[in-house]
Phi, psi and omega in degrees: 000182181283343180112017187292317183296318178293330180289314181301315182292328177292318177293318183276323181254347180088009179215143181282160173261124181294315181222080183281149175292159182292137178286135179253112179079268187198139168245152174235133174239150174241132173255128177256131176220154178244132181232145178116187182258130186290337183279351188270151180272154182293350175256025178302136182290326180285343182072031185257015177298158177295132179224151183263139169234148177235116183253117174275133180246113181262115182265095186268130178300134178263359181293141181306327182291348178261010193295323183293338183254356188298321185300340180297329184270351180266061185238132180055051187279135177257337184188170179220140169247117181264133177235136173229155177273122179292336180272000182228102184299325180302331177290328174294320186286350177274346184302318177298318182296313179304312176305308180308307185303311183292320179301317182289324188244358184266161170244144189238142179294312183217074185296134184259340184159195176231034190275353183280174180299135183071011185089009185302125182258018176232159175302150182213159178239141175244124180244125177263111182260161181066038178295333178297321184289320184298310184296317183293315185269347182069027180296134180231151172270182183292333181236037173122197187285165184296332174300316178297322176297319179297318178299320178298317178299316181295322175299312184294333172285347182086022182273338187290333184303325177235035182244167179217137182264133178232133174291136184298329178295337177286327179272320181228099180306140177090000177258160185233109179180184177227135180250127176246111180257133175232134173258004177281139174220000000 
């Protein structure tokens, strides 16, 4: 796979899974995080008091045999994380297909518009995973390395005007990848 299960484990537990088993249908993990300033009172005008958040991460199988049941998991979506394998070009070319599938069959908690890829109406993140393998093997795309190819895809989708690239290792220690974050919808 592209590394979705290992990425979810990295986000939730703080360490990647070297050889995760194939996801059957969907698995759900919850990440608890605290955000804000601990010194602020709950009545702060700026609303910057410390708050707890629980983020549900739904790891939906991309295997073709689960295609007919995937829409069951596309319910009350607040955002989407797309993951592709930088060492396998075909996974990047599938991103538009995944976005269209989710937009067509999903329900959304707070749709913002339909400006995302495939008409996706919620914020999304595109993660190019397995950069460590690309660096080690020297894998290259037709127009440069696969990070450049991924960047070209992001530009083609119109994500760069309000996106930011972040090395995944800064966000999740131990991970290897590039994150393109976009709040445009």
